[in-house]
Backbone as a chain_set.jsonl record, in Angstrom:
{"seq": "XXXXXXXXXXXXXXXXXXXXXXXXXXXXXXXXXXXXXXXXXXXXXXXXXXXXXXXXXXXXXXXXXXXXXXXXXXXXXXXXXXXXXXXXXXXXXXXXXXXXXXXXXXXXXXXXXXXXXXXXXXXXXXXXXXXXXXXXXXXXXXXXXXXXXXXXXXXXXXXXXXXXXXXXXXXXXXXXXXXXXXXXXXXXXXXXXXXXXXXXXXXXXXXXXXXXXX", "coords": {"N": [[21.098, 52.86, -182.98], [19.092, 50.018, -182.569], [19.101, 46.485, -183.046], [17.835, 43.238, -182.63], [19.958, 40.586, -182.671], [19.243, 37.947, -182.668], [16.767, 37.706, -183.652], [16.259, 37.229, -186.287], [15.558, 38.959, -188.314], [13.524, 41.669, -189.676], [10.183, 42.828, -188.809], [7.589, 40.747, -187.519], [8.582, 39.785, -184.348], [11.031, 40.723, -184.955], [12.425, 43.595, -185.889], [12.806, 46.059, -183.419], [12.691, 44.399, -181.251], [14.372, 44.136, -178.499], [15.02, 43.435, -175.807], [16.61, 44.275, -173.52], [18.897, 43.494, -170.938], [18.144, 40.865, -170.786], [19.993, 39.014, -171.431], [20.434, 38.709, -174.129], [22.157, 39.236, -177.17], [22.839, 42.429, -178.404], [23.238, 44.565, -181.165], [24.49, 47.394, -183.038], [23.299, 48.968, -185.957], [24.896, 50.855, -188.511], [24.389, 54.396, -189.084], [24.284, 54.922, -191.787], [23.108, 52.655, -192.833], [20.374, 52.859, -192.215], [19.795, 55.173, -193.57], [20.046, 54.249, -196.132], [17.693, 52.919, -196.502], [15.807, 54.703, -197.235], [13.513, 55.651, -199.687], [13.987, 56.122, -203.263], [12.98, 58.578, -204.34], [13.054, 60.344, -202.228], [15.691, 60.304, -201.595], [16.806, 62.115, -203.28], [16.395, 64.562, -202.181], [18.287, 66.81, -200.661], [18.01, 68.351, -198.351], [16.112, 66.978, -196.848], [17.467, 64.556, -196.434], [19.655, 65.478, -194.993], [18.386, 66.383, -192.687], [17.284, 63.979, -191.733], [19.606, 62.506, -191.33], [20.77, 63.969, -189.238], [18.892, 63.525, -187.163], [18.995, 60.725, -186.898], [21.692, 60.369, -186.237], [21.848, 61.655, -183.806], [20.252, 59.958, -182.181], [21.768, 57.667, -182.424], [24.141, 58.398, -181.165], [23.219, 58.723, -178.544], [22.474, 56.096, -178.012], [24.987, 54.838, -178.217], [26.23, 55.961, -176.018], [24.66, 54.94, -173.904], [25.164, 52.22, -174.24], [27.852, 52.166, -173.608], [27.775, 52.386, -170.868], [27.058, 49.843, -170.046], [29.338, 48.356, -170.77], [31.286, 49.712, -169.29], [30.57, 49.146, -166.67], [30.91, 46.46, -166.452], [31.922, 43.904, -164.483], [34.135, 42.333, -165.001], [35.87, 43.807, -166.57], [35.835, 46.412, -165.712], [37.394, 49.321, -164.275], [39.124, 51.326, -161.807], [37.27, 54.183, -160.968], [34.951, 53.11, -161.982], [34.766, 50.553, -160.85], [34.403, 51.39, -158.252], [31.824, 52.417, -158.361], [30.364, 50.067, -158.793], [30.942, 48.872, -156.367], [29.533, 50.539, -154.618], [26.968, 49.843, -155.331], [26.784, 47.077, -154.685], [27.553, 47.086, -152.062], [30.123, 47.266, -150.768], [33.181, 48.789, -149.973], [36.253, 50.205, -151.384], [38.215, 50.746, -149.547], [39.597, 49.093, -146.859], [38.101, 48.094, -143.743], [39.953, 47.882, -141.709], [43.377, 47.838, -140.55], [45.659, 46.439, -142.632], [47.988, 43.677, -142.301], [51.624, 43.632, -142.213], [52.1, 46.239, -142.868], [50.712, 47.006, -145.127], [48.736, 48.901, -147.487], [45.407, 49.951, -146.714], [43.821, 50.587, -148.838], [42.536, 49.14, -151.604], [43.963, 47.701, -154.584], [42.904, 47.558, -158.059], [42.678, 44.859, -158.974], [42.584, 43.268, -156.621], [40.417, 44.449, -155.38], [38.423, 43.83, -157.192], [38.154, 41.077, -156.791], [37.183, 41.141, -154.161], [34.73, 42.405, -154.619], [33.424, 40.469, -156.198], [33.278, 38.478, -154.284], [31.582, 39.714, -152.436], [29.237, 39.961, -153.925], [28.725, 37.259, -154.218], [28.29, 36.629, -151.508], [25.968, 38.064, -151.105], [24.16, 36.614, -152.562], [24.348, 33.994, -151.822], [23.172, 30.733, -151.054], [23.335, 29.545, -148.621], [24.276, 26.94, -148.405], [26.77, 24.293, -148.262], [27.583, 23.299, -150.724], [26.927, 25.47, -152.356], [28.773, 27.284, -151.397], [31.148, 26.092, -152.182], [30.973, 26.367, -154.977], [31.032, 29.159, -155.182], [33.594, 29.644, -154.199], [35.238, 28.495, -156.15], [34.726, 30.197, -158.245], [35.946, 32.481, -157.361], [38.602, 31.747, -156.772], [39.899, 29.972, -158.948], [40.705, 26.589, -159.145], [41.538, 26.546, -156.538], [41.093, 25.217, -153.18], [38.551, 24.58, -150.825], [37.617, 23.473, -147.689], [35.046, 22.488, -145.607], [34.267, 22.157, -142.248], [31.735, 21.387, -140.295], [30.891, 21.908, -137.03], [28.587, 21.563, -135.674], [27.832, 23.167, -133.546], [27.262, 25.83, -133.776], [29.598, 26.726, -134.817], [32.152, 26.561, -137.318], [34.881, 25.146, -139.148], [37.042, 26.397, -141.59], [39.058, 25.213, -144.027], [41.613, 26.142, -146.099], [43.2, 25.907, -149.234], [45.645, 26.985, -151.458], [47.051, 29.709, -153.429], [47.462, 32.606, -151.816], [47.567, 36.072, -151.507], [49.165, 38.243, -149.068], [47.379, 40.347, -148.376], [44.982, 39.256, -149.18], [44.753, 37.097, -147.461], [44.415, 38.497, -145.079], [41.897, 39.696, -145.596], [40.282, 37.446, -145.794], [40.499, 36.391, -143.195], [39.252, 38.401, -141.819], [36.637, 38.023, -142.378], [35.643, 38.911, -144.869], [35.503, 37.607, -147.258], [34.654, 34.827, -147.248], [31.358, 33.712, -146.994], [29.443, 34.163, -144.049], [27.194, 32.675, -141.931], [24.722, 34.307, -139.913], [25.592, 34.796, -136.556], [27.273, 32.617, -136.398], [30.422, 31.22, -135.706], [33.555, 31.332, -137.329], [36.468, 29.467, -137.908], [39.518, 29.863, -139.365], [41.789, 27.999, -141.318], [44.78, 27.817, -142.959], [45.926, 25.753, -145.304], [48.908, 23.917, -146.259], [50.443, 23.369, -149.294], [52.184, 20.654, -150.915], [49.228, 18.568, -150.39], [48.918, 15.785, -148.138], [48.859, 12.581, -149.514], [48.151, 9.462, -151.207], [49.552, 7.583, -153.965], [49.962, 9.654, -155.724], [52.109, 12.27, -156.862], [52.657, 15.357, -157.016], [52.401, 18.94, -157.449], [50.227, 19.404, -155.875], [49.402, 17.113, -154.435], [51.175, 14.835, -152.418], [53.325, 12.218, -151.155], [54.526, 10.597, -148.121], [56.697, 12.493, -145.963], [56.649, 14.644, -147.664], [54.042, 15.523, -148.242], [51.477, 17.547, -146.676], [49.35, 17.555, -143.84], [47.735, 19.622, -143.129]], "CA": [[19.901, 52.138, -183.422], [19.282, 48.66, -182.093], [18.394, 45.356, -183.651], [18.092, 41.99, -181.928], [20.625, 39.733, -183.654], [18.677, 36.607, -182.64], [15.367, 37.736, -184.076], [16.156, 36.692, -187.627], [15.126, 39.94, -189.304], [12.527, 42.666, -189.288], [8.805, 42.364, -188.809], [7.152, 40.076, -186.301], [9.697, 39.207, -183.61], [12.294, 41.214, -185.496], [12.794, 44.955, -185.572], [12.23, 46.593, -182.199], [12.763, 43.43, -180.17], [15.717, 44.287, -177.963], [15.14, 42.676, -174.579], [17.757, 44.662, -172.723], [19.002, 42.84, -169.642], [17.68, 39.477, -170.834], [21.086, 38.157, -171.841], [20.498, 38.56, -175.577], [23.148, 40.125, -177.749], [22.303, 43.534, -179.176], [24.285, 45.294, -181.866], [24.016, 48.603, -183.691], [23.499, 49.188, -187.381], [25.374, 52.223, -188.747], [23.385, 55.335, -189.566], [24.199, 54.791, -193.247], [22.194, 51.563, -193.157], [19.007, 53.365, -192.158], [19.654, 56.137, -194.671], [19.898, 53.499, -197.386], [16.327, 52.418, -196.598], [14.963, 55.776, -197.763], [13.198, 55.417, -201.097], [14.796, 56.912, -204.187], [12.497, 59.934, -204.569], [13.482, 61.186, -201.11], [17.147, 60.366, -201.615], [17.196, 63.281, -204.089], [16.212, 65.785, -201.386], [19.44, 66.969, -199.778], [17.565, 68.885, -197.064], [15.472, 65.892, -196.097], [18.489, 63.597, -196.037], [20.453, 66.105, -193.937], [17.564, 66.373, -191.477], [17.179, 62.607, -191.261], [20.929, 62.137, -190.817], [20.926, 64.608, -187.927], [18.044, 62.831, -186.184], [19.509, 59.377, -186.668], [22.983, 60.449, -185.564], [21.567, 62.004, -182.405], [19.812, 58.738, -181.502], [22.879, 56.726, -182.414], [25.065, 58.844, -180.122], [22.602, 58.393, -177.264], [22.578, 54.652, -177.867], [26.383, 54.497, -177.944], [26.489, 56.362, -174.634], [24.015, 53.968, -173.023], [25.865, 50.942, -174.357], [29.131, 52.294, -172.923], [27.54, 52.13, -169.457], [27.086, 48.394, -169.853], [30.727, 47.919, -170.835], [32.053, 50.32, -168.211], [30.199, 48.539, -165.404], [31.134, 45.018, -166.5], [32.863, 43.646, -163.4], [35.34, 41.681, -165.502], [36.766, 44.756, -167.244], [35.748, 47.74, -165.101], [38.587, 49.749, -163.562], [39.069, 52.602, -161.125], [35.995, 54.713, -160.473], [33.865, 52.217, -162.398], [34.653, 49.542, -159.807], [33.854, 52.04, -157.057], [30.374, 52.487, -158.549], [29.851, 48.723, -158.533], [31.046, 48.674, -154.932], [28.413, 51.235, -153.983], [25.749, 49.081, -155.621], [26.755, 45.786, -153.988], [27.69, 47.33, -150.634], [31.457, 47.09, -150.186], [34.065, 49.829, -150.446], [37.627, 49.877, -151.757], [39.064, 50.923, -148.37], [39.303, 48.072, -145.867], [37.746, 48.642, -142.425], [40.986, 47.525, -140.741], [44.733, 48.044, -141.042], [46.234, 45.146, -143.009], [49.29, 43.317, -141.745], [52.834, 43.921, -142.999], [52.124, 47.641, -143.262], [50.082, 47.196, -146.431], [47.713, 49.941, -147.538], [44.031, 49.448, -146.676], [43.158, 50.934, -150.096], [42.789, 48.002, -152.488], [44.163, 47.908, -156.018], [41.747, 47.114, -158.838], [42.58, 43.406, -159.055], [42.132, 42.753, -155.33], [39.071, 44.975, -155.143], [37.512, 43.068, -158.048], [37.889, 39.823, -156.091], [36.319, 41.457, -153.031], [33.386, 42.662, -155.148], [32.85, 39.181, -156.565], [32.952, 37.786, -153.038], [30.408, 40.359, -151.845], [28.086, 39.549, -154.73], [28.455, 35.877, -153.82], [27.703, 36.654, -150.166], [24.604, 38.584, -151.216], [23.289, 35.661, -153.258], [24.632, 32.64, -151.34], [21.966, 30.037, -150.577], [23.577, 28.997, -147.287], [24.703, 25.541, -148.43], [28.196, 24.045, -148.489], [27.766, 23.195, -152.177], [26.926, 26.83, -152.884], [30.037, 27.907, -151.017], [32.178, 25.505, -153.049], [30.869, 27.002, -156.294], [31.508, 30.532, -155.032], [35.041, 29.636, -154.021], [35.864, 28.21, -157.441], [34.618, 31.39, -159.08], [36.9, 33.471, -156.848], [39.963, 31.212, -156.833], [39.858, 28.756, -159.757], [41.73, 25.62, -158.786], [41.729, 26.539, -155.092], [40.301, 24.228, -152.457], [37.977, 24.983, -149.555], [37.039, 22.345, -146.966], [34.198, 22.982, -144.529], [33.989, 21.212, -141.163], [30.66, 21.922, -139.453], [31.004, 21.272, -135.718], [27.231, 21.411, -135.137], [27.69, 23.932, -132.305], [27.297, 27.219, -134.234], [30.943, 27.054, -135.285], [32.71, 25.65, -138.308], [36.264, 25.402, -139.544], [37.263, 26.508, -143.025], [40.444, 24.903, -144.389], [41.829, 26.699, -147.432], [44.435, 25.589, -149.933], [45.82, 27.795, -152.657], [48.014, 30.813, -153.344], [46.777, 33.808, -151.366], [48.437, 37.186, -151.169], [48.971, 38.634, -147.659], [46.173, 41.162, -148.218], [43.838, 38.363, -149.318], [44.66, 36.358, -146.197], [43.813, 39.417, -144.111], [40.47, 39.864, -145.889], [39.613, 36.194, -145.445], [40.444, 36.27, -141.743], [38.327, 39.418, -141.311], [35.279, 37.652, -142.816], [35.203, 39.691, -146.025], [35.479, 36.773, -148.468], [33.81, 33.648, -147.047], [30.061, 34.042, -146.375], [29.298, 33.641, -142.686], [25.826, 32.769, -141.423], [24.583, 35.151, -138.729], [25.749, 34.141, -135.269], [28.141, 31.445, -136.511], [31.841, 31.537, -135.6], [34.38, 30.619, -138.307], [37.893, 29.345, -137.647], [40.197, 29.683, -140.644], [43.068, 27.288, -141.33], [45.377, 27.857, -144.291], [46.721, 24.553, -145.512], [50.162, 24.033, -147.007], [50.571, 22.409, -150.397], [51.147, 19.705, -151.35], [48.517, 17.81, -149.384], [49.351, 14.403, -147.997], [48.01, 11.632, -150.195], [48.821, 8.298, -151.778], [49.472, 7.284, -155.392], [50.2, 10.846, -156.521], [53.244, 13.076, -156.42], [52.709, 16.567, -157.826], [52.426, 20.165, -156.641], [49.041, 19.46, -155.035], [49.339, 15.94, -153.571], [52.427, 14.124, -152.342], [53.334, 11.189, -150.133], [55.179, 10.833, -146.837], [57.827, 13.432, -145.895], [56.432, 15.789, -148.565], [52.672, 16.024, -148.119], [51.075, 18.147, -145.418], [48.001, 17.198, -143.425], [46.98, 20.857, -142.95]], "C": [[20.108, 50.655, -183.147], [18.508, 47.645, -182.918], [18.801, 44.09, -182.921], [18.692, 40.999, -182.917], [20.098, 38.303, -183.629], [17.268, 36.557, -183.218], [15.169, 37.228, -185.489], [15.612, 37.677, -188.636], [14.061, 40.859, -188.776], [11.124, 42.068, -189.332], [8.463, 41.711, -187.485], [8.332, 39.392, -185.617], [11.033, 39.72, -184.079], [12.612, 42.597, -185.015], [12.066, 45.443, -184.32], [12.226, 45.624, -181.041], [14.178, 43.457, -179.623], [15.98, 43.444, -176.74], [16.42, 43.001, -173.82], [17.731, 43.946, -171.378], [18.571, 41.391, -169.646], [18.763, 38.531, -171.329], [21.191, 37.949, -173.332], [21.414, 39.612, -176.154], [22.476, 41.175, -178.63], [23.446, 44.206, -179.914], [23.666, 46.444, -182.636], [24.282, 48.558, -185.188], [24.027, 50.62, -187.557], [24.246, 53.101, -189.288], [23.192, 55.196, -191.074], [23.241, 53.692, -193.675], [20.764, 52.072, -193.215], [18.76, 54.416, -193.243], [19.441, 55.412, -195.991], [18.491, 52.946, -197.567], [15.362, 53.462, -197.158], [14.739, 55.543, -199.257], [13.843, 56.471, -201.998], [14.31, 58.35, -204.345], [12.912, 60.885, -203.439], [15.003, 61.274, -201.015], [17.632, 61.615, -202.356], [17.07, 64.585, -203.316], [17.347, 65.909, -200.382], [19.025, 67.475, -198.397], [16.93, 67.785, -196.203], [16.513, 64.9, -195.583], [19.369, 64.154, -194.919], [19.693, 66.096, -192.616], [17.48, 64.967, -190.88], [18.513, 62.128, -190.681], [21.151, 62.702, -189.425], [20.131, 63.86, -186.857], [18.589, 61.446, -185.847], [20.83, 59.41, -185.901], [22.813, 60.782, -184.088], [21.166, 60.755, -181.61], [20.941, 57.714, -181.4], [23.896, 57.092, -181.338], [24.53, 58.521, -178.728], [22.736, 56.899, -176.989], [24.004, 54.227, -177.526], [26.759, 54.843, -176.509], [25.898, 55.35, -173.66], [24.738, 52.629, -173.052], [27.203, 50.989, -173.632], [28.972, 52.075, -171.425], [27.641, 50.639, -169.165], [28.52, 47.89, -169.834], [31.525, 48.441, -169.649], [31.79, 49.656, -166.87], [30.23, 47.014, -165.449], [32.234, 44.697, -165.49], [34.172, 43.052, -163.894], [36.342, 42.671, -166.084], [36.748, 46.146, -166.625], [37.026, 48.053, -164.329], [38.278, 51.025, -162.79], [37.706, 52.974, -160.589], [34.822, 53.834, -160.874], [33.663, 51.103, -161.367], [34.068, 50.131, -158.529], [32.334, 52.158, -157.15], [29.743, 51.124, -158.276], [29.884, 48.433, -157.039], [29.916, 49.345, -154.171], [27.123, 50.448, -154.161], [25.677, 47.811, -154.767], [27.018, 45.927, -152.489], [29.031, 47.036, -150.021], [32.403, 48.111, -150.807], [35.468, 49.336, -150.753], [38.567, 49.949, -150.549], [38.662, 49.908, -147.305], [39.004, 48.703, -144.511], [38.734, 48.265, -141.331], [42.355, 47.816, -141.372], [45.35, 46.686, -141.376], [47.592, 44.925, -142.355], [50.406, 43.712, -142.703], [52.886, 45.364, -143.492], [51.5, 47.93, -144.614], [48.995, 48.256, -146.355], [46.323, 49.322, -147.464], [43.232, 49.792, -147.932], [43.525, 49.881, -151.136], [43.07, 48.435, -153.918], [42.992, 47.283, -156.768], [41.577, 45.601, -158.822], [42.051, 42.814, -157.75], [40.713, 43.206, -155.033], [38.043, 44.217, -155.973], [37.163, 41.724, -157.386], [36.962, 40.047, -154.908], [34.883, 41.714, -153.495], [32.698, 41.36, -155.54], [32.433, 38.405, -155.314], [31.698, 38.381, -152.404], [29.143, 39.999, -152.608], [27.705, 38.11, -154.381], [27.821, 35.794, -152.449], [26.246, 37.1, -150.224], [23.635, 37.566, -151.8], [23.469, 34.22, -152.779], [23.382, 32.007, -150.747], [22.17, 29.354, -149.236], [24.057, 27.572, -147.241], [26.205, 25.433, -148.658], [28.481, 23.943, -149.982], [27.804, 24.579, -152.819], [28.211, 27.553, -152.57], [31.184, 27.371, -151.861], [32.173, 26.174, -154.418], [31.37, 28.438, -156.24], [33.023, 30.559, -154.946], [35.763, 29.388, -155.336], [35.781, 29.416, -158.369], [35.608, 32.462, -158.65], [38.334, 33.023, -157.043], [39.941, 29.902, -157.617], [41.026, 27.825, -159.414], [42.017, 25.565, -157.297], [40.794, 25.541, -154.423], [39.81, 24.823, -151.149], [37.289, 23.774, -148.944], [36.292, 22.897, -145.762], [33.973, 21.869, -143.51], [32.982, 21.856, -140.217], [30.672, 21.178, -138.12], [29.657, 21.139, -135.013], [27.049, 22.127, -133.793], [27.762, 25.434, -132.595], [28.716, 27.68, -134.548], [31.303, 26.105, -136.421], [34.099, 26.106, -138.694], [36.354, 25.401, -141.055], [38.747, 26.275, -143.292], [40.634, 25.293, -145.848], [43.193, 26.289, -147.97], [44.497, 26.422, -151.21], [46.863, 28.875, -152.427], [47.253, 32.087, -153.014], [47.8, 34.884, -151.021], [48.212, 37.554, -149.703], [47.699, 39.447, -147.441], [44.924, 40.296, -148.338], [43.646, 37.533, -148.059], [44.004, 37.23, -145.137], [42.313, 39.556, -144.338], [39.687, 38.611, -145.545], [39.443, 36.101, -143.932], [39.521, 37.308, -141.106], [36.91, 39.231, -141.873], [34.762, 38.5, -143.975], [35.045, 38.843, -147.285], [34.523, 35.598, -148.315], [32.49, 34.076, -146.408], [29.952, 33.408, -144.989], [27.849, 33.792, -142.242], [25.794, 33.587, -140.135], [24.713, 34.326, -137.457], [26.646, 32.923, -135.274], [29.599, 31.89, -136.501], [32.635, 30.689, -136.592], [35.833, 30.625, -137.833], [38.583, 29.016, -138.961], [41.537, 28.982, -140.447], [43.586, 27.308, -142.767], [46.315, 26.675, -144.441], [47.951, 24.822, -146.352], [50.198, 22.961, -148.087], [52.011, 21.922, -150.48], [50.484, 19.022, -150.16], [49.083, 16.388, -149.305], [48.352, 13.476, -148.691], [48.83, 10.51, -150.801], [48.605, 8.235, -153.28], [49.606, 8.51, -156.284], [51.408, 11.585, -155.979], [53.366, 14.277, -157.358], [52.665, 17.778, -156.899], [51.25, 20.253, -155.684], [48.958, 18.305, -154.034], [50.668, 15.217, -153.609], [52.38, 13.155, -151.177], [54.051, 11.608, -148.869], [56.413, 11.71, -147.002], [57.684, 14.633, -146.805], [55.051, 16.397, -148.378], [52.379, 16.549, -146.726], [49.637, 17.748, -145.098], [47.131, 18.427, -143.22], [47.869, 22.032, -143.289]], "O": [[21.163, 50.1, -183.451], [17.415, 47.915, -183.415], [19.979, 43.889, -182.627], [18.038, 40.607, -183.883], [20.47, 37.509, -184.493], [16.649, 35.494, -183.269], [14.064, 36.839, -185.867], [15.233, 37.268, -189.734], [13.729, 40.841, -187.591], [10.913, 40.96, -189.825], [8.999, 42.091, -186.444], [8.998, 38.54, -186.204], [12.072, 39.215, -183.653], [13.023, 42.78, -183.87], [10.857, 45.259, -184.185], [11.797, 45.984, -179.945], [15.086, 42.869, -180.212], [17.028, 42.807, -176.63], [17.215, 42.112, -173.515], [16.677, 43.809, -170.756], [18.623, 40.738, -168.604], [18.483, 37.368, -171.619], [21.96, 37.097, -173.777], [21.445, 40.748, -175.682], [21.654, 40.852, -179.487], [24.519, 44.399, -179.342], [22.455, 46.468, -182.86], [25.361, 48.159, -185.628], [23.627, 51.51, -186.806], [23.28, 52.61, -189.871], [22.078, 55.335, -191.58], [22.632, 53.771, -194.742], [20.024, 51.76, -194.148], [17.652, 54.53, -193.767], [18.734, 55.907, -196.868], [18.128, 52.543, -198.672], [14.229, 53.136, -197.512], [15.684, 55.268, -199.996], [14.194, 57.563, -201.552], [15.129, 59.26, -204.473], [13.1, 62.081, -203.663], [15.539, 62.211, -200.423], [18.728, 62.112, -202.098], [17.588, 65.613, -203.754], [17.373, 65.203, -199.374], [19.612, 67.082, -197.388], [17.181, 67.685, -195.002], [16.447, 64.459, -194.436], [19.78, 63.426, -194.016], [20.269, 65.837, -191.56], [17.59, 64.793, -189.666], [18.542, 61.43, -189.667], [21.655, 62.014, -188.537], [20.644, 63.594, -185.771], [18.641, 61.045, -184.685], [21.063, 58.581, -185.022], [23.531, 60.265, -183.232], [21.669, 60.521, -180.511], [21.049, 56.989, -180.411], [24.449, 56.215, -180.675], [25.278, 58.102, -177.845], [23.069, 56.489, -175.877], [24.218, 53.373, -176.666], [27.511, 54.114, -175.862], [26.557, 54.948, -172.701], [24.906, 51.981, -172.018], [27.652, 49.975, -173.097], [29.911, 51.63, -170.765], [28.232, 50.226, -168.167], [28.882, 47.085, -168.976], [32.337, 47.719, -169.07], [32.679, 49.604, -166.02], [29.648, 46.351, -164.591], [33.361, 45.173, -165.633], [35.214, 43.249, -163.269], [37.543, 42.399, -166.091], [37.577, 46.983, -166.984], [37.666, 47.15, -163.791], [37.302, 51.718, -163.077], [37.067, 52.212, -159.864], [33.803, 53.811, -160.183], [32.528, 50.75, -161.047], [33.328, 49.461, -157.81], [31.635, 52.019, -156.147], [28.712, 51.034, -157.609], [28.961, 47.82, -156.503], [29.4, 48.795, -153.199], [26.289, 50.393, -153.258], [24.631, 47.504, -154.195], [26.743, 45.003, -151.724], [29.099, 46.599, -148.872], [32.426, 48.279, -152.026], [35.831, 48.205, -150.43], [39.604, 49.285, -150.533], [37.502, 49.873, -146.893], [39.585, 49.731, -144.163], [38.396, 48.319, -140.148], [42.462, 48.013, -142.582], [45.542, 45.865, -140.479], [48.252, 45.868, -141.917], [50.16, 44.078, -143.852], [53.628, 45.678, -144.423], [51.734, 48.993, -145.188], [48.406, 48.483, -145.299], [46.075, 48.285, -148.079], [42.095, 49.345, -148.083], [44.692, 49.747, -151.505], [42.495, 49.407, -154.409], [42.184, 46.565, -156.181], [40.46, 45.105, -158.675], [41.169, 41.955, -157.77], [39.905, 42.444, -154.501], [36.923, 43.984, -155.518], [36.011, 41.292, -157.422], [36.058, 39.247, -154.666], [33.932, 41.29, -152.839], [31.518, 41.169, -155.247], [31.383, 37.764, -155.285], [30.85, 37.65, -151.893], [28.097, 39.76, -152.006], [26.525, 37.779, -154.264], [26.916, 34.988, -152.231], [25.398, 36.588, -149.494], [22.429, 37.643, -151.564], [22.803, 33.317, -153.287], [22.625, 32.66, -150.028], [21.277, 28.656, -148.757], [24.236, 27.023, -146.154], [26.834, 26.354, -149.178], [29.501, 24.441, -150.457], [28.61, 24.834, -153.714], [28.694, 28.348, -153.377], [32.095, 28.119, -152.216], [33.227, 26.508, -154.959], [32.061, 28.887, -157.155], [33.665, 31.412, -155.56], [36.791, 30.008, -155.606], [36.672, 29.629, -159.191], [36.06, 33.26, -159.47], [39.19, 33.817, -157.432], [39.962, 28.828, -157.016], [42.184, 28.241, -159.399], [42.674, 24.633, -156.832], [39.824, 25.08, -155.025], [40.564, 25.493, -150.444], [36.474, 23.122, -149.597], [36.842, 23.68, -144.987], [33.542, 20.771, -143.864], [33.322, 22.748, -139.44], [30.485, 19.962, -138.082], [29.592, 20.656, -133.882], [26.203, 21.731, -132.991], [28.254, 26.211, -131.777], [29.003, 28.877, -134.546], [30.812, 24.977, -136.475], [34.447, 27.282, -138.586], [35.813, 24.518, -141.721], [39.593, 27.045, -142.838], [39.905, 24.831, -146.725], [44.199, 26.319, -147.261], [43.514, 26.54, -151.941], [47.48, 28.946, -151.364], [46.488, 32.59, -153.837], [48.779, 34.622, -150.322], [47.17, 37.213, -149.143], [47.012, 39.262, -146.436], [43.919, 40.562, -147.68], [42.516, 37.289, -147.635], [43.143, 36.769, -144.388], [41.537, 39.537, -143.382], [38.559, 38.694, -145.06], [38.362, 35.769, -143.445], [39.059, 37.119, -139.981], [36.094, 40.152, -141.849], [33.565, 38.776, -144.051], [34.503, 39.322, -148.281], [33.664, 35.393, -149.172], [32.504, 34.741, -145.372], [30.326, 32.252, -144.794], [27.33, 34.907, -142.182], [26.746, 33.554, -139.355], [24.049, 33.303, -137.289], [26.774, 32.253, -134.25], [29.969, 32.83, -137.205], [32.424, 29.48, -136.692], [36.357, 31.656, -137.411], [38.272, 28.009, -139.598], [42.31, 29.315, -139.549], [42.897, 26.861, -143.684], [47.359, 26.603, -143.793], [48.029, 25.822, -147.065], [50.003, 21.779, -147.805], [52.946, 22.658, -150.165], [51.066, 18.904, -149.082], [49.644, 15.866, -150.268], [47.144, 13.581, -148.475], [50.055, 10.6, -150.896], [47.621, 8.755, -153.807], [49.383, 8.413, -157.49], [51.696, 11.533, -154.783], [54.079, 14.227, -158.36], [52.871, 17.645, -155.693], [51.259, 21.08, -154.773], [48.496, 18.494, -152.909], [51.236, 15.001, -154.679], [51.507, 13.251, -150.314], [54.177, 12.795, -148.569], [57.085, 11.678, -148.033], [58.498, 15.554, -146.741], [54.894, 17.618, -148.357], [52.936, 16.082, -145.733], [48.807, 17.623, -145.999], [45.909, 18.303, -143.143], [47.432, 23.18, -143.207]]}, "num_chains": 1, "name": "protein.A"}
């Protein structure tokens, strides 16, 4: 049984206002709550209460089942076959369409597959701008850096800084992570940290003899 926790109670704008899919939090009241609303004269009827309990429990079980779908298909926590279902929806499978380097299996583990799914969702919704690509990259690799050099000749260079597993490097180089406009050639360059820079000396930026230009 559902009640909108932002509605402020029953009545107008209250009971029955669920707005599934609208980003509003929904929670379930226990069956005992609804049984407690029965007036006293009917509380004395054991048959009526048993019948009402059965009906409410049936609806509550259905609701719990439906709510479990939402949790099971949450990309942040989904695992195994649940991720495969999401992959079918967004259009990317768990098995890579190429043989990865270093003899690695083309069948992705859940963690790597989750990143690929996020990338595919980003590709499906990308607005084609460099700013949009920057935001997508931060969602995939928080703290990572992506630099775009548009050569104005239907090619651009993508310079990447961060910690990437060998399988992730393979997926990037096979155009599975970075959105690519139709007909545009991408050249990938993986930079080495720390970057060359002045006035800083840490794991990301360092001076002469330590910092790398690419």
